[in-house]
N, C-alpha and C positions, 0 to 999 in steps of 0.2 A: 477392554470389554466394550461392545457396541450395545447401546441401550435403545437406539432407534435409528432406522435408516429408511429413507424414502426419496427416490429421485431417479431421473433418466433424462435423456435429451428431449423427451416429449412432454415431461411433466410441466405443469404451470400451477405452482402451489399458491393457494389463497391464504389470507390471514387465518381462516378457520382451519386450514390444513396445518399451518405452523402451530397453532394453538393446540390442536388435538395431538399432534406428534410430540410436542414438548411436554405436555401433561402426561402422556404415556411414558415418556422417559423418566420424568420426575417420580411417577408412581413406582417405577421399578427401583429407583434409588432409595426409597423408604423415607422415614421421618428424618428431618434435619433440624438441628437446633439453631444454627447461625450460618447465614449464607452471604457470600460476597459475589457480586456480578462484575465481570470485567468485559464490557463491550468496547468496540472501537469508538472513536469520537466522530464529530460531525463530518469530517473529511471522508468517512466511509458510509455516508447516508444511504446509498442504494443497497447496503448489505442486508437489510431487514433486521439488523441487530437491535434497533430501537424498539420495534414491535416485540421481539423475543425477550428483551429485558422487561418490558411492560408486562408481558405474559408471565414472566418469572415472578415479578412482584405481586401480581394478582394471585398466583398460586401459593406463594410462601408467606405473603402478608408481612407482618412485623418481623418474621424470621429472616427476611432479606434486609440485612443491617446496613450494608454499604454498597454503593455503585462507584467503581473506580474506572472511568474511561481510560483506555490504553493510549494515552497521549503520545508516548515516546517523546519526541522533541517538539511536538505541536503545541500551540497555545491553548490554554484552558478554554472550555466551552462557555459560551454566554448563556444567560438564563433563557433567552429566546431560542437558542439552538437546542437546549435541553428539552424545552417544551415541545418544539417541533419534532425532534427525533424520538423522544421517549414518552410522549403522551402524558398519561396520568401518573407515571412514576414520580413520587414526591421529590422535589428538588433538594430537600434537606438530606437526602441519602447520598448525594453526589460528592465525591472527593476529587481534588486536583492532584495529578501525579507530578512531582517535582523531580525531573530526571537527573538533576545535578546534586541534590541534597537528600532526598527522602528515600534512599535505597539501602538495602543490606546485601552483602556478598555471601552467597551460600557456599562458594568454593571457587577454585580456579582450575580450568582445563590447561594442562601443561603445554608449554611451547612445542614440545615434540609432537603432541597430537595435533595441534593447530597447524604446524608445518606439514605434517603428513596429509591432512585432509585438503590443504590448500595447494598441494603439489609444490611446496617450498616457496610459495610466492611471498609469504610473510614469515616473520620470526619473532613472535611474541606469544605469551600465554593469553588466556581469555577468561575474564571474571564472569561467573554466573550471578547476575544481579536481578533483584526484584524489589518492588516497592515494599517497604517494611510492613505495611498493613497485611500483606499476604502471610507473613511469618508471625506477627505479633497480634493479629486480630482474633485468634482462637476460633477460626471458622472450621466447621465440619463439612462444608461444601464451597468450592470456588468454581463459579461458572465462567468459563472463558468463551465469549460469544463473538462470532465474526464470520466473515466471508472468505472462502478459498477461491483465489483468482491468480492468474499469472502475475509475478512480481519481480521487480528489477534487482532487489537486494538478496532475496532468499530463494528465488525460483518460482515458488508458489506461496502466496500469502497465507497467513494465519496459522492455526494450530499453536505450537509452543512459541512461535514468533510473537504472538499476542502477549505472552507473559514476559519473555526475556528481552524484548525490544519495547513493546508497548508499555510495560511497567519497569523497564530496565534503567540502568544508570549510564552516566556519560561514557565511562570507559568501555562498557559492554556494547553500547550502541555504536560508538566510534569505531571500535575494532571490527565488529561484525560487518558493518557497512563496507569497511575497507577491504576485508577479506573477499567479499563478493566482487568489488570493483576491480581489484587487481587480478582476480581469477578470470574475470571476463563476463560482463553482463550477458552477452549473447550466447555464452555457454551455459547460462543459468536459467534464463527466463523460460517458464513453461515446464520446468522440471522439478519433480518432488524430491529428488536425491541430489543435493548440491553440497559443496563444502560448508556453507553457512548452516544449512539444515542439519548436517551431520553434527555440528557443534551444539545446536539446540537439542537434538535428540540425545546426545551424550549427557548434556546438562540435565535433561529430564530424568534419565535413567540413573544417574550417579549423584545428583545433588538436590533434586526436587521431588523425590519419591514420597516424601512425607507431606507434601502439599496435596490436599484432596481436590484436585482439579478435574473437572468434567468439561469437555469441549462441545460446544453447540455451534455447528458449522453449516453455513448456507452456501449454495452455488447459485449465483445470479448473473444473468447476461442480458444482452440486447438481441431480440429476435429479428427476423427478416422484415418485420413491419416497423422496426426502429423503436420498439417498446421494451421496457425492462421486464424480464420474466424470471421467476424463481424456479429453478430446475430441481433443487434438492435441499433436503434438511437431514443432517447426520449428527447424532449425539453419542459420545463415547469418551473413554478415558485413556486411550492409548493410540499408537501410531496407526492402527487399522482404520480408525474413523477418519483420520486425515487422508489416508491412502484412498479410501472410497471417494471422498469429496474431491481430491486432486484429480483422480481419473475422470470424473464427470466434468470438472472444470476444464480440463484440457479438451474434452469433447465439445463443449458448448462455448467456451470463451476464446478458443483459438481459431483464427482464420488463416488458412493457407491461400494466398492470392495466386492467381494464375500467371501473373507476370509482375516483374518489379514495377513499383508505382513511381511515376514521374512527378506527380503533384498530389499532395495529400493536404486536405483541409480538416482541421480539428476544432471542435467547439468545446470550450471549457465553461461549464455551467457556473454562473457567477455566485451561486449559493455555496459551491464547494471549493472553487479554485481562486485563491487570492494571492498566491505566491508561485514562483517558479519551482520552489522546493516540492510542491505538489503538482503544479501545472506541467512540469517536465515529463509527467507520465505520457504526454502527447509525443514526446521524443522516444522515451524508453520502449513504449509498446508498439511503435511503428517502425523503428529503425531497421528491423530485419526484413521489412517489406519495401522500403524505399530504394529506388534505383540509384546507382552512382551518378552524381550530378543532378539528382532530383531535388525537389523543394518541399519543405514542410511549412505550412502556414497555420499559425495557431491564433484563433480568435479568443481573446482573453479579456472580456469586458470588465472583470473585477480585479485585474492584476494590479497590486499595489506595493509588493515587496518581493525580494528574492528568497530570503529565508524567513521562516516564521519565528525562529529564535534570533534575537538581536545580534548575537555574536556570529552566528552562522551567516546571517544577512551581510554583516560587515566583511566577512571573509570572501563571500561570493563576489561582492562588489570589488574587492581588492584583487582577487586572482582570476576571476572570470572562467568561462567555459571554453578553454582553449586546447583541450585534448589531453590524452594520457601522458605523453612525454613531458609536456610543460608542467602538468600537475604533479607528477612524481618528482620532478626536479624541484618544484616549489616545496613539496613535503620534505625533501632532503635538506633544503637550504633554510627553512623557516620553522622555528619552534611552534609558532602560533598555529600553523596548519598541521604540524606533526602532532600537536596536542588536541586537534579537532578532526580526527580522521573521517568522521562521517561527512563533514563538509568537503574534505578532499575527495571522498568517494562520489559525492553528489556532483562535483565539478567534472569528474570523469564520465559519469552517467549522462550528464547534460550536454556533452559535446558529440557532434557527429563525426569527430576525428577528421573533419574536412571532406567527408564523403558526400554529404548533401547539405544544402543550405537550410537554415532555420529562421523563419520570419515570425516574430511576435507582434501581435496587434492588440495592445492594451486599450482600455476604455479612455474616454476623453475628460474624465473628471479630474479635479485638482489632486486627489489622493493617488491616482494611477501613476504607474511608472512612465517616465518620459522617453522620448526618442533617444536622448543622450544616455540615459541610464541603460536602456535596452542594448544599445550599440556598444556601450563601454564593456559589457561582459562577453561580447563575441557574437551576439545575435544580430539579425537584420530587423528593421522596424518597418511597419506599414500602417497606414491609417485604417482603423477598424471599420469605419463607415464605408469607405471606398471599397474595401475588400468584401464586406457583406453585400454591397450592392453589385459588385463585379461578378460575384459567384452566386447571385440569386439565392442567398443563404437559406431563406425560409422554404424554398421549394426543392432543396436537395434531398435525395434519399440516401440511406445508409449504403456505403460501398461506391461502386462506379457510377459516375454521372457524365453524360456528354452534353456540353453547353451548346448554345445556339451557334457559336463560332466554330464548333467542331472540336474544341479543346476537351480533353478528358481529365476529370478530377475525381479523386477518391475521398469521400466524406465520412468522418467518424464523429458521432455526437457524444460518445461516452468512452474516452480512452481508458479510464480506470477499470472498465469492465471487460477488457479484452486484450488479446495479443495477436499481432498481425505479422506474417512472415512470408517470404518467397522461399521455395524449397532450396534454392542455391545458398541461402544463408541460415538454414535451420536443419539440424540433424536430429532425428528422433532418438 
């Protein structure tokens, strides 16, 4: 059922619009005794989920008993991040999700079903896992809050991914990431109907019906002026609400470029991107637009690690981003990678498969990744100050720019909010 919908490619929703829409939806839901909010973490800051969580707390008061950020494999939020993202929402309400230990398994999707949806790319069953708080907390409303946007693992982010990955366990996260990687990222991104989404939908219908989940979904993008704009808010409890948001997201977050891009420059906001685990969105979201033999330059002033999880960081350092064949062989030969399939999937996602070069430009502080570390995993390295000066960074506009020397460069300031492709590499 859809409780609220408001959005189009011309909408620009304010805080007041979000508040009135969410309150309208809550009024339709009726009285609630105990509420859990599951927003994304700080790595999804532009989602407006922080504001929506704060509005939820203001509406429900003491009945909002817990806030469980959907960390997935990410590191827990700091007090400063909680205050910045969630405003007046009391810090005492926040819980950390432990993806290795603090989960329960609701059931298992058979290997036959997983094989079928993945076109027989993988041969394992899949556990439906959630944080135990969802099951044991005795809630009569669980608010899953977040942004629908093109995504490298599931096709379009959010909806039940927020539950089964954001609050999921190690086995579920590892296997779902791997399904998407071996099926093919470029066959998935920007699509609402993918093998991974089929697994999540099957889990919702067959193992999680008893959980009182209502989805609060935003659609946020970057407009032609280079400013973030909220195009839609949708609230509901089934696939229909996701479908509405996904269709709008494809309309506003997807950019079909007129020609393959020879040089792309991406800025990674230092408040959001401190690892290649997140920063590689610069690769994922542009790979279908970059020309063969092209170059991707990533300005990453806060880059200090590869994986946010220490074990995943170690595996990235050991195996690197060297393409699908090498990664699949490493999975076959090494138990440690076979037991961490999300890391293996990430290594596949982060490689251009030799089709274009990837140059990372980390900051110059002592905690930043070094040239040796960057090059050891298969990327190129460049000095960030030289690159920012060379490409007149502060004066670039979103999209195509022609420099004084006649060179053309394509600039992207928020890779997490879009998907770029040339029609030769994308099929609707």
